[in-house]
C-alpha positions in Angstrom: 0.0 0.0 0.0 2.9 2.4 0.9 4.5 1.7 -2.5 1.3 2.4 -4.4 0.8 5.7 -2.5 4.4 6.7 -3.3 4.0 5.9 -7.0 0.7 7.8 -7.1 2.5 10.8 -5.5 5.1 10.6 -8.4 2.2 10.3 -10.9 0.6 13.4 -9.5 4.0 15.2 -9.5 4.4 14.5 -13.2 0.8 15.7 -13.9 1.5 19.0 -12.1 4.8 19.4 -14.0 3.6 18.6 -17.5 -0.1 19.6 -17.3 -1.2 16.1 -18.4 0.0 12.6 -19.0 0.9 11.6 -15.5 -2.5 9.9 -14.9 -1.9 7.5 -17.8 0.5 5.6 -15.5 -2.2 4.8 -13.0 -3.7 1.8 -14.8 -0.3 0.0 -15.3 0.5 0.8 -11.7 -2.7 -0.8 -10.3 -2.7 -3.8 -12.7 0.9 -4.8 -12.7 2.1 -3.6 -9.2 -1.0 -4.0 -7.1 -2.5 -6.9 -9.3 -5.9 -5.3 -9.5 -8.4 -6.5 -12.2 -8.2 -4.2 -15.3 -11.7 -2.8 -15.3 -11.5 -2.0 -11.6 -8.1 -0.4 -12.1 -9.5 1.8 -14.9 -12.4 2.9 -12.7 -10.0 3.8 -9.9 -7.8 5.7 -12.4 -10.9 7.7 -13.5 -11.4 8.9 -9.9 -7.8 10.0 -9.7 -8.0 11.7 -13.1 -11.1 13.6 -12.2 -9.8 14.8 -8.8 -6.4 15.9 -10.1 -7.9 17.6 -13.1 -10.4 19.5 -10.9 -7.6 20.6 -8.5 -5.5 21.8 -11.4 -8.4 23.6 -13.1 -9.2 25.8 -10.1 -6.0 27.8 -10.4 -6.5 28.2 -14.2 -10.1 29.4 -13.6 -9.0 31.9 -11.0 -6.8 33.5 -13.7 -9.6 33.5 -16.2 -8.0 30.9 -18.4 -11.0 28.6 -18.8 -13.4 29.2 -21.7 -16.6 27.8 -20.2 -18.8 28.0 -23.3 -16.5 26.1 -25.6 -15.5 23.7 -22.8 -19.1 22.9 -22.0 -19.9 22.1 -25.6 -16.9 19.8 -25.9 -17.6 18.3 -22.5 -21.2 17.6 -23.3 -20.3 15.5 -26.2 -17.3 14.0 -24.3 -19.4 13.1 -21.4 -21.9 11.2 -23.6 -19.0 9.4 -25.2 -17.3 8.7 -21.9 -20.5 7.3 -20.3 -21.1 5.1 -23.3 -17.5 4.0 -23.3 -17.7 3.1 -19.6 -20.8 0.9 -20.3 -19.2 -0.7 -23.4 -16.2 -1.7 -21.4 -18.3 -4.2 -19.5 -18.5 -6.3 -22.7 -14.9 -6.1 -23.7 -12.3 -8.7 -22.4 -9.7 -7.4 -20.0 -6.9 -8.2 -22.3 -8.4 -6.2 -25.1 -9.0 -3.2 -22.9 -5.4 -3.3 -21.7 -4.2 -3.7 -25.3 -6.2 -0.7 -26.3 -4.8 1.2 -23.3 -1.3 0.3 -24.5 -2.2 1.7 -27.9 -3.4 4.9 -26.3 -0.1 5.1 -24.3 1.8 4.9 -27.6 -0.3 7.7 -29.0 0.4 9.8 -25.9 4.1 9.2 -26.1 4.1 10.2 -29.7 2.2 13.4 -28.9 4.8 14.2 -26.2 7.9 13.5 -28.3 6.9 15.2 -31.6 7.1 18.9 -32.1 3.8 20.7 -32.7 4.6 24.2 -34.2 1.0 24.5 -35.2 -0.2 24.9 -31.6 0.3 28.6 -31.0 -0.4 31.1 -28.4 0.9 34.2 -30.2 -0.3 37.5 -28.7 -3.0 39.2 -30.8 -4.7 42.3 -29.5 -7.6 41.8 -31.8 -8.3 38.2 -30.6 -10.4 37.4 -27.7 -9.2 34.8 -25.3 -12.4 32.9 -25.7 -13.8 33.2 -29.3 -17.4 34.1 -29.6 -18.0 31.8 -32.5 -16.9 28.1 -32.7 -17.4 25.2 -35.1 -20.0 23.4 -33.0 -20.4 20.3 -35.2 -16.6 19.7 -35.3 -16.3 20.2 -31.6 -19.2 17.8 -30.8 -17.7 15.1 -33.1 -14.2 15.5 -31.7 -15.5 15.6 -28.1 -17.5 12.4 -28.5 -14.5 10.5 -29.9 -12.1 11.7 -27.2 -14.8 11.0 -24.5 -15.3 7.5 -25.8 -11.5 6.8 -25.6 -11.5 8.2 -22.0 -14.5 6.1 -21.1 -13.0 2.9 -22.4 -9.5 3.1 -21.0 -9.7 5.8 -18.3 -6.9 8.0 -19.6 -5.4 9.5 -22.7 -7.8 12.4 -23.3 -5.6 15.4 -22.3 -3.2 15.2 -25.2 -6.1 15.0 -27.6 -8.3 17.7 -26.0 -5.7 20.4 -25.9 -4.9 20.3 -29.7 -8.7 20.0 -30.5 -9.5 23.1 -28.4 -6.6 25.0 -29.9 -7.2 24.1 -33.6 -10.9 23.5 -33.8 -12.1 25.8 -31.0 -9.6 28.6 -31.8 -8.5 28.9 -28.1 -5.0 30.2 -27.3 -2.8 27.6 -25.7 -3.1 29.1 -22.2 -6.9 28.9 -22.4 -6.9 25.5 -24.1 -4.9 23.9 -21.3 -7.2 25.3 -18.6 -10.4 24.4 -20.5 -9.1 20.9 -21.2 -8.8 20.3 -17.4 -12.5 21.2 -17.1 -13.4 18.8 -19.9 -11.3 16.0 -18.4 -13.0 16.5 -15.0 -16.5 16.1 -16.5 -15.4 13.3 -18.9 -13.9 11.3 -16.1 -17.0 11.7 -13.9 -19.2 10.5 -16.8 -17.0 7.6 -17.6 -16.9 6.6 -13.9 -20.7 6.6 -14.0 -20.6 4.1 -16.8 -18.0 1.9 -15.0 -19.6 2.0 -11.5 -22.5 -0.2 -12.6 -20.3 -3.2 -13.3 -17.2 -2.9 -11.0 -16.7 -2.8 -7.3 -14.1 -0.2 -6.2 -11.8 -0.5 -3.2 -12.7 3.0 -1.9 -9.9 3.2 0.8 -7.2 2.4 -1.8 -8.9 4.7 -4.3 -9.0 7.5 -1.8 -5.3 6.9 -0.9 -3.9 7.0 -4.4 -6.2 10.0 -5.3 -5.0 12.0 -2.3 -1.4 11.2 -3.1 -1.8 12.2 -6.7 -3.5 15.5 -5.8 -0.7 16.3 -3.4 1.8 15.4 -6.1 0.1 17.6 -8.7 0.1 20.6 -6.3 3.9 20.1 -5.7 4.4 19.7 -9.4 2.6 22.9 -10.1 4.9 24.7 -7.7 8.0 23.2 -9.4 6.9 23.6 -13.0 8.4 27.0 -13.5 11.9 25.8 -12.4 12.2 22.9 -14.8 12.2 22.7 -18.6 8.8 21.2 -19.6 10.1 20.3 -23.1 12.9 18.2 -21.6 10.6 16.6 -19.1 8.1 15.7 -21.9 10.8 14.0 -24.0 12.0 11.9 -21.1 8.5 11.1 -20.0 7.4 10.3 -23.5 10.2 7.7 -23.9 9.2 6.2 -20.5 5.5 5.9 -21.5 6.5 4.3 -24.8 8.5 1.6 -22.9 5.6 0.9 -20.6 3.2 0.8 -23.5 5.4 -1.8 -25.3 5.5 -3.9 -22.1 1.7 -3.7 -21.7 1.2 -4.8 -25.4 3.8 -7.6 -24.9 1.9 -8.9 -21.9 -1.6 -8.7 -23.3 -1.4 -9.4 -27.0 -1.6 -13.2 -26.9 -3.0 -15.8 -29.2 -5.7 -16.5 -26.6 -6.8 -12.9 -26.6 -6.9 -12.7 -30.5 -9.1 -15.8 -30.5 -11.4 -14.4 -27.8 -11.8 -11.1 -29.6 -12.5 -13.0 -32.9 -15.2 -15.0 -31.2 -16.7 -11.9 -29.7 -16.7 -10.1 -33.1 -18.5 -13.1 -34.7 -21.1 -13.1 -32.0 -21.9 -9.4 -32.4 -21.4 -8.8 -36.1 -24.3 -6.4 -36.4 -22.9 -4.2 -33.7 -19.4 -4.2 -35.3 -20.9 -3.2 -38.7 -22.7 -0.3 -37.0 -19.5 0.8 -35.3 -17.6 0.6 -38.6 -20.3 2.7 -40.3 -20.2 5.3 -37.6 -16.4 5.4 -37.8 -16.5 5.7 -41.6 -18.9 8.7 -41.4 -16.7 10.3 -38.7 -13.6 9.8 -40.9 -15.3 11.2 -44.0 -16.3 14.3 -42.0 -12.8 14.7 -40.7 -11.3 14.4 -44.2 -13.9 17.0 -45.5 -13.0 19.5 -42.8 -9.3 18.9 -43.2 -9.5 19.5 -47.0 -11.6 22.6 -46.4 -9.2 24.0 -43.9 -6.2 23.3 -46.1 -8.0 25.1 -49.0 -8.7 28.1 -46.8 -5.0 28.2 -45.6 -3.7 28.1 -49.2 -6.1 31.0 -50.1 -5.0 33.1 -47.2 -1.3 32.4 -47.7 -1.1 34.9 -50.6 1.6 37.4 -49.7 0.7 41.1 -49.6 3.0 41.9 -52.5 1.4 39.2 -54.7 -2.0 40.3 -53.7 -1.2 43.9 -54.7 0.3 42.7 -58.0 -2.8 40.8 -58.8 -5.0 43.9 -58.3 -3.0 46.0 -60.8 -4.1 46.3 -64.4 -2.6 43.4 -66.3 -1.2 42.0 -63.1 -2.5 38.5 -63.8 -0.8 38.3 -67.1 2.7 36.9 -67.7 
């Protein structure tokens, strides 16, 4: 118990230092160190994610760095997806859930290791911190997908929510981080509501690791300005990748593949429905991506070229 509390304290410390990602270690900690059943471990991690996100959000809200309108739209869709994901997990084998969790960990490590110059927070005197207009349909779609992932595996939403709020919602990075914490709090609560109907939590242990993680996140927040977040992200990203590979090595077995195949054959109609929904979502994403790219190419015309084109004969060679 003491070891688990100490590791939870470290997880919270990483969460406070990086603004996300630390909670993704909670499930491997509970499953492989404390030997807790996977679905119970995910539910316990959801409690920890919700508590630490709420604690971190308070300081951002006090500084006016939470865009409530955009966040609530994203969180509404995310909560529906998270609640559905929590219920769906009851019908998925533990090994498949942990394998999916390992895949989410790989995605998180990739997000931490790669450079993202497109995420900007450049000052703009003409730009409001929280835009008045937002692409509601795109935010609802993205929110439901991210919420579904959080509901299934209990983590991995933070590194998807921040870019979505920044790129789709038009929020500056400082507002996207604070708003994402509000979304994570609501998503985790909704996902826990889906899990609580089919798991039995060890509340004393859940309370212990949650309290340790919250304390760690507060300490991490105090230390965050003294350490380089980029260097920490790179080291932590490699660490998460190694753990993800270990999880996949442990869980991806021939028995699991056969179990998943049998499950798919028994619920073929459901899988076809999910595949159709995924295809529609992918088509919509490709449409918005192509449209955004066309708009960027149109707006990338330099002032000199634009002036030249307005002159008589400017379009002629």
